[in-house]
C-alpha positions as CSV (number, residue, x, y, z in Angstrom):
1,M,0.0,0.0,0.0
2,D,1.2,3.4,-0.8
3,A,1.7,5.5,2.3
4,S,-0.3,8.4,0.8
5,L,-3.4,6.2,0.9
6,W,-3.1,5.6,4.6
7,P,-5.5,8.5,5.7
8,D,-8.2,7.3,3.3
9,F,-7.8,3.6,4.3
10,K,-7.8,4.6,8.0
11,E,-11.0,6.6,7.6
12,Q,-12.8,3.8,5.7
13,V,-11.8,1.1,8.1
14,T,-12.9,3.3,11.0
15,L,-16.3,4.0,9.5
16,L,-16.9,0.4,8.5
17,L,-15.8,-1.4,11.6
18,E,-17.2,1.0,14.1
19,E,-20.7,0.1,12.8
20,Q,-21.3,-2.6,15.4
21,E,-24.7,-3.6,14.0
22,Y,-23.0,-4.3,10.6
23,V,-20.2,-6.3,12.1
24,N,-22.6,-8.3,14.2
25,T,-24.2,-9.7,11.0
26,F,-21.0,-11.4,9.9
27,P,-20.5,-15.1,10.6
28,V,-18.2,-15.5,13.6
29,N,-15.6,-17.6,11.6
30,Y,-15.5,-14.8,9.0
31,V,-14.9,-12.1,11.6
32,I,-12.1,-14.2,13.2
33,K,-10.5,-14.7,9.8
34,M,-10.9,-11.0,8.9
35,I,-9.4,-9.8,12.1
36,K,-6.4,-12.2,12.0
37,G,-5.8,-11.1,8.4
38,S,-6.0,-7.4,9.4
39,I,-3.5,-8.0,12.2
40,K,-1.1,-9.8,9.9
41,D,-1.4,-7.1,7.2
42,L,-1.2,-4.2,9.6
43,S,1.8,-5.6,11.4
44,K,3.7,-5.2,8.1
45,F,3.5,-1.4,8.6
46,Q,5.2,-1.5,12.0
47,K,8.6,0.2,12.0
48,D,7.8,1.8,8.6
49,D,8.4,5.5,9.0
50,R,5.9,6.3,6.2
51,F,3.0,5.4,8.5
52,P,2.1,7.0,11.8
53,Q,3.2,4.4,14.3
54,E,0.8,5.5,17.0
55,D,-2.1,4.8,14.6
56,V,-0.7,1.4,13.6
57,A,-0.2,0.5,17.3
58,K,-3.7,1.7,18.1
59,W,-5.3,-0.4,15.4
60,L,-3.2,-3.5,16.3
61,K,-4.4,-3.2,19.9
62,T,-8.0,-2.6,18.8
63,F,-7.9,-5.6,16.4
64,D,-6.3,-7.7,19.2
65,I,-9.1,-6.8,21.6
66,W,-11.7,-7.5,19.0
67,L,-10.1,-10.9,18.3
68,Q,-10.2,-11.8,22.0
69,D,-13.9,-10.7,22.2
70,I,-14.9,-12.7,19.1
71,M,-13.0,-15.8,20.2
72,Q,-14.8,-15.7,23.6
73,Q,-18.1,-15.3,21.7
74,K,-17.1,-18.3,19.4
75,C,-16.2,-20.4,22.5
76,G,-19.6,-19.5,24.0
77,Q,-21.4,-20.5,20.8
78,D,-19.5,-23.7,20.6
79,V,-20.3,-24.5,24.3
80,S,-24.0,-23.6,23.6
81,I,-24.1,-26.0,20.6
82,V,-22.5,-28.8,22.6
83,L,-24.9,-28.3,25.5
84,L,-27.8,-28.2,23.2
85,L,-26.7,-31.4,21.5
86,L,-26.1,-33.1,24.9
87,F,-29.5,-32.0,26.1
88,T,-31.1,-33.2,22.9
89,F,-29.5,-36.7,23.0
90,R,-30.2,-37.0,26.7
91,N,-33.9,-36.4,26.2
92,A,-34.2,-38.5,23.1
């Protein structure tokens, strides 16, 4: 990515991902994959003087927090599915 595109990219990502209702419509596995990819891509900009490092660090931290949140949600969904299956088989 050309460094001159950073402000536009930052603005678009901020607008898109801060729309929680929109993000909540994504399948959990997609969100996990998207956030991991974003972390991987964004970490390439670390230690690159063309990009404001405080912004890069802020987004890496934000993506990490989101990843932890969505992983907890995924674990909760997995547990709910397992409990539902156990309850269903137990009562069958």
